[in-house]
C-alpha positions, 0 to 999 in steps of 0.5 A: 532492547531494540528500540523501534520507531513505527511511522505509519498513518493507518492505525490498524496497520501500525497496531498489527505491525507492533503485534507481529514485532512482539510475537517475533521477539521480546527484545523489541520496544516501541518507543514512538508511533508517528503518523505523518511526515510532520510528526516524524520530522519533529521526533527526529529533531528531538535528537533521539535515534531509534535502533530501527525505523519501520517506515510506510512510504505513503503517508497522509501528508505526502511521501515519506522520502521528504523526511530524509530531506529535512532531518538526519536519520542514522539508523536502519530503515525497513520500508513498508509499501504498496508499490510494485517491486519494480519501483523499489529496486533501489532498496535491493541495490542498497541492501535495504529491506522492504515489505509489500502490504499487507505485511506477512509475519514470515517476511517481517521475520526475515527482514528483522534477521537481515536487520540484525546482520546489518547491525553487525556490519555497521555500513552507513546508508546515504538516505537522501540519495536513496530518497532521490532515486525512489522518487524518480522510480515512483509509479505513474499509474494508468490515466485512461483506457482505450475501448471499442464502441462499435467500429469506433475507439473511445478513451475512458479516463481512469477517474471516470471508472467506478469498477472493473469486473470479469465474467468467465474469461472476459473483463469489463470496465463500468464508468460512473455514468453506468456504461460498460466496455470490454477490455483486453486486460485481466483483473490481475494485470489491472491491479498493477496498473491502478493506484492502490489508494483508489482501487481495491480488488475485493474478490476474484471478479471485482476491482472497485474504485473507492468512491463507487462504494455507496453502502457497506453492510456487515453480515458477520465478522468476516463477511462484508456486503457492498452496494456500488454505484452504478449498481451491478447485476451481481451481489457484491461481497468482499471475499473472506480472505480480503476482509481484513485488508479491505478494512485497512484500505477503508481506514487510510 
């Protein structure tokens, strides 16, 4: 049996990952689930090394790189992360695998295949060095946006933005005070510029900030309606394709 330790602070994500592992192979045994740096360090201090660790980079009490600074981990690790690919080139350089959230079963299966091949090679990894590299690569998200107000320029703090939205081919931001300004960025581009902890793309036309949500109505199992503040002119529905991921985002 392959003994697996899952380190993930989002319970639905941990359960889904566990389910996918069992679907991929009956050889897996989940020996423990940890949801923080603290509980993970306590586990490894117990002296039990799993065969594989599934590790979320961002935990409730900090970045999981801190685990490597406190304890020795002698087993392979597959990271799960919401970071953009550019921020995790160190994984590729060190032959370590990673999965971008939401985790896809097919990609997970490929990662497991890679893990099994690396098992045969038994090449040690300097985790502390890798953690140091990744901390330097950590994403700096956009702090403010420059917008036009008539013939003048105005800088809007990202912390003051309630949501972004698109109308036809134009993109706008709306502040928490209800002011809207046009932007030159597409919503696709904005997604990569903003913290996934704070902002979520609920559908094709809206990218919202967590605190802008004032009310959540469940219309059906796969249909969610939101009331935002400030109130948009449109009815705000989470797309069916993003409903599951949206629930996980809310449950962080």
